[in-house]
N, C-alpha and C positions, 0 to 999 in steps of 0.2 A: 657524812654526818654536817651538818648546812646549818653554818652558825648563824647567821639570820636571814630571814628569810627573805627578802628584798635585798639584800646585799653582795653585789656585781662587782667588778672590778669597773665601772664608770663611776660611778659612785662610792668609793671607795678609797681615802687616801691612804700610805703607809706614810708614818714620819716616822723620824728614827732620830734620836737623843741627842746631842753633843760628843758623838764619838771624834774628840777631838784631842789634842794631847796634855790641854791642861788635867786633864779628867782622866789620863792612863798613862803616859806617857810617864817612865821611871824617873826621868831627869823633872817631872812637876808632882813628885809625889813634900810629904811634909812627912819626915822620920822625928821630928821634933814630935809632932804634939800624935806621932801615930797614927798617919795616911799613908797606906800605899795603896795601889791600884794593883795586884798583879790578878786576884781572880778576875778584874775587868778586861785584864790584856787577855786573860783564857778564854771570856766570851764573847772578845772580838772579830773574831777569827769567823770564827760562826756566824754571827753576826750580818758579817760582810761576802759569806756563802748565802746563805739567806737568799740576801737580797738582789742577786746577780739571780735562783732560781725563781725569787717573785717578780724579778723582772718577765722574765724569759715565761715561765708558766700562766703568770697573772697579767700585771701587765699595769696598767691603770698610772695615776698618780703615785711619786715620793716623793716626797720631805723629806732634805737630811739638815738638820740644825749646827751652826758653831755660835761663840759665843761675841758681842763685842770685845774691845780691852776688859780686863773688869778692875776699870780703876774709876777713879774720880769724875773724871771729864763722860764716860758711856753710861754707869751707871745709873739703873732708877733712882729718884730719890728714897723714894722708902726703906731699900736699900742702905743708902748712904747714911741716913737716920740711923739704921740698925748699928751699923759699924761704929756709932761713934761709942759702942758699945765695946771694949776690948776683948770681954770672951768671946765675941760674935765677928770681930774686925778681918777682912780679907780682901788685902786686895793686894792683884797682879802685881807684880815688880817688871817684867817683861814687857820691852819694847821693840821687839826686831819681828813678831805677828806669830812666834812660834805656838804660843799655847792657841791661838785661834783655828791653827792645822790638823787636819782630820789625818789620824792615827787609826790604819788597819784599813779603816772603811773605804771605798772608790768609787765615788760621785764620778755619774755620768752628763751629758750633755742638757739630757732631757730631765734630769733631776732640777727642783727647789727646790734653792737655794738660801737661806734667811740666817740671820746674823738677831741675838735675842741677849738683851739689856735686863734679864731678870729671868727667876724662875722656869714661868711658864710661858710658852710659846703662844700662846694665842693671843699676850699681849701684846704681838706681831701683826700692827695693822693690813701687811702686804698677805701675810697668809690669809688672814682671816676675808681677806678680797680675791685672795685668791679658789680659798674653799668653797666661797660663797660661788663666782663663778664658776665651775664645773661641777655644781652643785651636789655638792659631798653630803653624803649622812654618817657617813661613816668612818673610822679610826681607827684604824692599825696601829697603833705605840710599841718601838722599842728604846733601848737606848742607854744612857747612862744620866746622875744619877738615880736609882728606881726610889731613895727616900727622898729625893731632890726634885729636879728639872721634871723627873717622870712621873711624879703625883702631883709636883704645881700643875702640869698640862693637861692630864686629867682630870683633874679636877677643874682646873678651869673652860678645858671642852665640854667635859660635861656641862658643867652651866649653861652654856651657850648650845646646846639640845644636843651635841651629838653623841650616835652611839660607839660606845669604845670595845673593841678584842684587846685586850692584853697580850704579847708574847711572852711568858714565865720564864720564858728560858732565853730569851733573849734583853732580859733588862739585870743591870746588876749595881752596885754599889761597891762604895771604898770596903779593905778588907777588915776593917775600926768594926770589932763584934754588937757593938753597941746596933749597931746600922747595919747587919750582915742579920740580928737576930728581929732589927721591926721589918726588913726589907723581906722575910719569910712570914712574919703577919700581914704585911700586905697583900702578899699575893694568896695569901693561904684564906684569907678570908675578909680585910676590904676591901680590894676590886673585885673578888666575884661576887657580894653580897650588896658593894653599894653603889658600882660604877660600870663593871663589864662580864665581857665574856672573856675569864683565866686562862687560856690554852695555849700549847706548847705549837712552835712555831711546823711544825709538821702537821697539827693536830688544821692550821689555818692553812696550809697548798693543801691540803685534802679536801679539807670540806669547799675551798673551791671550785672542784672536778664536776662538769657536768653528773 
């Protein structure tokens, strides 16, 4: 199976969205809102294994994102405006850097690591410059949250002209039932119909074989 006819390791980037404590660690859950990360914690070891296999079998650019501190000092202005609504407000109280540390996923020196202060990774100009320099045309996307930063990044990157491959077994969201239902819809319909090839990680690795 060939994923895209012109897709090669040299014009492709693997982007791993936010495998960080604030989106995965049990200490960062919000039980009073019903927010738990058990499904994410189950997925992340699989994601880490895939990244290692991808580096070995495919190679090419690997991008791993973390977040800036999620507070008024660092966040994008429109997020701060949104958070004026009590129903939406979410600021982190962590000042130790724990929230931004990677959870389970092991980052290599050769990886391109960036921090973002909003949902869409393509708002980061350092990333945009790196992708342009490397002449990237295809984006393989994984990470968390499917219905949050992954979705926003797919939409943002697609609008910039990139071709997407979404790895449906290596994206995940919170345990909240409505978010799990939304994730299923994104994987079954929205992603494959509107934004790109939506396949498994095994299919991706097989598609890169000569």
